C-alpha positions in Angstrom: -13.8 -6.0 25.4 -13.2 -9.4 27.1 -10.2 -10.1 24.9 -8.7 -6.7 25.5 -9.0 -7.2 29.3 -7.2 -10.5 29.0 -4.4 -8.9 26.9 -4.1 -6.1 29.4 -3.7 -8.5 32.3 -1.0 -10.4 30.5 0.8 -7.2 29.5 0.6 -5.7 32.9 2.1 -8.9 34.4 5.0 -9.2 32.0 5.6 -5.4 31.5 7.3 -5.6 28.1 9.1 -2.5 27.0 7.9 -2.7 23.4 4.8 -4.2 22.1 4.0 -4.9 18.4 0.3 -5.2 17.6 -1.3 -6.3 14.4 -4.9 -6.2 13.2 -5.7 -3.3 15.5 -9.1 -2.8 14.1 -11.2 0.4 14.0 -14.8 -0.5 13.2 -17.2 2.2 12.1 -20.7 2.4 10.5 -22.8 4.8 8.6 -25.8 5.0 6.3 -25.9 2.5 3.5 -24.9 4.2 0.2 -25.2 1.8 -2.6 -24.2 4.6 -5.1 -20.8 4.8 -3.3 -20.0 1.1 -3.0 -16.6 0.5 -1.4 -16.0 4.2 -0.6 -14.7 4.3 3.0 -16.7 7.2 4.5 -18.5 5.8 7.5 -17.6 7.8 10.6 -19.6 6.4 13.6 -17.2 4.5 15.8 -18.4 1.1 17.0 -15.1 -0.4 18.3 -11.6 1.1 18.5 -9.3 -1.8 19.6 -6.4 0.5 20.3 -8.3 2.9 22.6 -9.9 0.0 24.4 -6.6 -1.7 25.1 -4.9 1.5 26.2 -7.7 2.2 28.6 -7.6 -1.4 30.0 -3.8 -1.1 30.5 -4.2 2.2 32.3 -6.8 0.7 34.6 -4.2 -1.9 35.6 -1.5 0.8 36.2 0.4 -0.2 33.1 1.1 3.0 31.2 1.9 2.7 27.5 2.3 5.3 24.8 1.8 4.8 21.1 5.1 5.1 19.2 3.9 4.4 15.7 0.6 3.6 13.9 0.7 2.3 10.4 -2.8 2.4 8.8 -3.2 -0.5 6.4 -6.5 -1.5 4.7 -9.5 0.8 5.0 -12.5 -0.9 3.5 -16.2 -0.5 3.6 -19.2 -2.6 2.4 -22.9 -2.9 2.9 -24.1 -5.0 5.8 -27.5 -6.1 7.2 -29.1 -8.7 9.4 -31.4 -11.2 7.8 -31.4 -12.5 4.2 -31.9 -10.1 1.3 -32.8 -13.0 -1.0 -35.8 -14.0 1.1 -36.9 -10.4 1.7 -36.0 -10.4 5.4 -33.0 -8.1 5.3 -33.1 -5.3 7.9 -30.8 -3.0 9.8 -29.0 -2.1 6.6 -25.9 0.1 6.9 -22.4 0.5 5.6 -19.7 -1.0 7.8 -16.1 0.2 7.6 -13.0 -1.6 8.8 -9.7 0.2 9.2 -6.8 -2.1 10.0 -3.6 -0.8 11.7 -0.2 -2.1 12.8 0.9 -0.4 16.1 4.0 -0.2 18.3 3.6 0.6 22.0 6.3 1.7 24.5 6.1 1.2 28.2 6.2 4.5 30.1 9.3 4.7 32.4 11.2 2.1 30.4 14.2 4.4 29.8 14.0 3.8 26.1 14.5 6.8 23.7 13.0 7.0 20.2 15.6 7.8 17.6 13.4 7.4 14.5 10.1 5.9 13.4 8.1 5.1 10.2 6.2 2.6 8.2 5.4 1.5 4.7 2.9 -0.5 2.6 3.9 -3.6 0.7 3.8 -3.3 -3.1 2.5 -6.9 -3.3 -1.1 -7.1 -2.3 -4.2 -9.2 -2.7 -6.8 -7.8 -5.2 -10.4 -7.9 -3.9 -13.6 -7.5 -5.9 -16.8 -6.3 -4.2 -19.8 -6.6 -6.5 -17.7 -5.7 -9.5 -15.8 -2.9 -7.8 -12.1 -3.6 -7.4 -10.3 -2.3 -4.4 -6.9 -2.8 -2.7 -6.5 -4.8 0.5 -3.3 -3.2 1.9 -0.7 -4.7 4.2 2.4 -3.1 5.5 4.5 -2.6 8.6 5.4 -0.1 11.3 8.9 0.4 12.7 10.8 2.3 15.3 14.4 2.7 16.1 15.1 3.0 19.8 18.0 3.4 22.1 18.9 2.7 25.7 22.3 4.0 26.5 24.6 2.9 23.7 22.3 0.1 22.6 20.4 0.6 19.4 17.4 -1.6 18.3 15.1 -1.6 15.3 11.6 -3.0 16.1 9.1 -3.9 13.4 5.4 -4.8 13.6 3.8 -6.4 10.5 0.9 -8.4 9.4 1.4 -10.5 6.2 -1.4 -11.5 3.8 -3.5 -14.2 5.3 -5.5 -15.3 2.2 -2.6 -16.1 -0.1 0.7 -17.6 0.9 2.5 -16.5 -2.3 1.5 -12.9 -1.6 2.6 -13.3 2.0 6.0 -14.7 1.0 6.5 -11.8 -1.5 5.6 -9.3 1.3 8.1 -11.0 3.6 10.8 -10.6 0.9 9.9 -6.9 0.5 10.3 -6.4 4.3 13.6 -8.2 4.5 15.0 -6.2 1.5 13.9 -3.0 3.1 15.7 -3.9 6.3 18.8 -5.3 4.7 20.4 -1.9 4.1 19.9 -0.6 7.6 23.0 0.2 9.7 21.1 -0.9 12.9 22.8 -4.0 14.2 19.8 -5.7 15.8 16.3 -5.9 14.4 13.3 -7.6 16.0 10.2 -8.4 13.8 6.9 -8.9 15.6 4.9 -10.6 12.9 1.4 -12.1 12.4 3.0 -14.0 9.5 0.1 -16.4 8.6 2.7 -19.1 7.8 2.9 -22.7 8.7 5.3 -25.5 7.5 2.9 -26.3 4.7 2.7 -22.9 3.2 5.0 -21.1 0.7 
């Protein structure tokens, strides 16, 4: 909540027309189901980062609408406080994380939406949870917008943070997908997880 308020203050002051957000988490919980390990079925909402930010923006008179949501990983695992190995585990439950990439548009910006979409990367990091394999999905959201005769493609993406080779392969996928577009100008808002020492 504190982070969202800080973001909303900065956005309200700068008033960007388009905003690309990554790791827009939706946290949920439900009863622990060890017989359904890794199955994302928890429904009780704990935190919805998107709803919180939009409400904080609205409170500051900064109206934004959601142009595109691209759902990425949707994973669930058992969680508890204490230590199960010492017999002090308690408050057991399944915890679910749904990660999204989002693009917002400032209301009253005069920008028109011509097209929108999203995709998942083929390259991904395999994850194993107690012998159960599941996919940790990354991808991107995009919109094509116009103002007068000006056309712009805007992309929001989050590349893999745990493996730079996978992240580089995802970046290549994105650039290949964008290469065939007729749109002259493309802006990529990216949580790229890259530094000069990475691949």
